[in-house]
C-alpha positions, 0 to 999 in steps of 0.5 A, spaced: 499 499 499 503 506 497 499 513 499 501 519 496 501 525 501 501 532 498 501 539 502 500 544 497 502 551 500 502 558 498 509 558 495 511 550 495 508 543 494 511 538 499 510 531 498 512 524 501 509 517 500 506 512 506 509 505 505 507 500 509 505 505 515 512 508 514 513 515 512 518 516 506 523 522 506 519 528 504 521 532 498 518 539 495 518 544 489 516 551 488 509 552 486 508 556 480 502 561 480 499 559 474 499 552 474 503 546 477 502 540 471 509 541 469 512 540 476 507 534 477 510 531 471 517 532 474 516 530 481 511 524 480 511 521 474 517 516 476 512 514 482 508 507 481 503 503 485 500 509 488 493 507 491 491 513 493 492 521 494 491 525 500 491 532 499 492 538 504 491 545 499 491 552 501 492 554 494 485 555 491 480 551 487 484 552 480 490 548 483 486 543 486 483 542 479 489 541 476 492 536 481 485 532 480 486 532 472 493 530 473 492 524 478 486 522 474 490 522 467 496 519 470 493 513 475 486 514 474 485 516 482 481 522 484 485 525 490 482 526 497 482 533 499 482 533 507 478 539 510 478 542 517 472 538 521 470 539 528 473 533 531 478 528 529 483 523 532 482 526 539 483 533 537 477 538 538 477 545 533 476 551 537 473 555 531 466 556 531 466 555 524 471 549 523 472 549 516 474 556 517 481 554 520 486 553 515 487 545 513 494 546 514 493 548 521 488 543 522 493 537 520 498 540 524 494 540 530 492 533 528 499 531 528 500 533 535 495 528 537 500 523 538 504 522 545 503 524 552 497 529 554 500 536 555 499 543 552 502 544 545 504 550 541 505 549 534 509 555 530 508 554 522 513 558 519 511 559 512 508 565 507 504 567 514 506 565 521 501 561 524 501 559 532 496 554 534 495 552 541 491 545 544 491 544 551 492 537 555 485 535 553 486 536 545 482 542 545 484 547 540 485 554 544 485 558 538 491 562 535 495 568 532 497 569 525 503 574 523 506 576 516 512 571 514 519 573 512 517 573 505 511 577 506 515 582 511 521 583 506 516 584 500 512 589 503 519 593 505 521 592 498 514 594 495 513 600 500 519 604 500 523 607 495 530 605 494 530 598 498 530 592 494 530 585 496 534 583 490 539 578 493 546 580 493 552 575 493 553 576 501 551 573 508 547 578 512 549 579 519 546 583 525 549 589 523 548 590 516 553 594 511 548 593 505 541 593 504 539 586 502 543 584 509 539 589 513 532 587 510 534 580 511 536 581 519 531 586 520 525 582 518 528 575 522 530 579 528 523 582 528 519 575 527 524 572 532 522 577 538 515 577 537 515 569 537 519 569 543 515 574 547 509 569 545 512 563 547 514 567 554 506 569 555 504 562 553 509 559 558 505 563 563 498 561 561 500 553 560 503 550 566 506 544 562 507 546 554 511 544 549 513 548 543 514 545 535 516 549 529 515 547 522 514 550 515 519 552 510 522 558 514 522 554 520 530 552 521 532 559 519 527 562 525 529 557 529 537 559 529 535 565 532 530 563 538 534 563 544 529 557 547 533 551 545 527 546 548 523 548 542 523 542 537 523 542 529 519 538 525 519 539 518 513 534 516 507 536 521 502 537 515 504 530 512 504 527 518 497 529 519 495 527 512 498 520 514 493 519 520 487 519 515 491 514 510 492 509 516 485 510 518 483 509 511 487 503 509 487 499 516 486 492 515 483 491 522 478 496 520 471 493 520 468 492 513 462 495 511 456 491 513 451 489 507 444 492 507 439 488 510 432 489 508 428 493 513 423 490 517 417 494 519 420 496 525 427 498 522 423 502 517 420 506 521 427 508 525 430 509 518 425 514 516 427 521 514 428 526 519 422 532 519 424 538 515 429 543 518 432 538 523 439 535 523 442 528 525 447 528 530 454 527 527 460 525 531 467 525 527 
């Protein structure tokens, strides 16, 4: 059983395979704003024996459609796009409207559902930086969103005459002697200072809390965070997707029972609910 797991972000597409319940090393490619079919050919055409495709997508319906067309043509497989829910794998979504929580943030939370019960903070350093908290009972407490490194740098370059983000052949440092390095260092330390204050506040509010950094800029930001107890995990979204894959292909999962012809009593019990009522649902 091989399941292809795809994390489509605002800037990059990250992917890995789940083979016999083991997650392979992840890979990535930069996502074109206009389309991804050429990149899919390059990244996935060598893959075979793919039985299912699970996707986290925050890039919109156009990209989702292109991926669907490609997988259906290549493998005759329609990908399954994961959506944010009220509850799954012991984690409860804190949003009043659960589907409004970004699916990447939801999958980050689900990936942290494993291990001993404790409060957890997930800091996802992508195009935007998202911060989400779950308590020891698996209840999402909410979160924050900050501009990421790229957004901050683009805003400086676009909004200030004489500044440019065009990269030069130089390394940046705390006290820069060129514009590129000054922008690089200024935005990095601005974000790290904000995160360190947020981390300190979270420690005040939660007695026992762990912190995990993920996302494309995670390692860069980790390099200037003073708290060395923070762990880095580059594959949280993919690990969240793998939980669905393992659930779908669990050989011990109860098979669907054949539908029996209802008796008079069961027919009454299975009759449609009156208009305007909703059935109870548990995820």
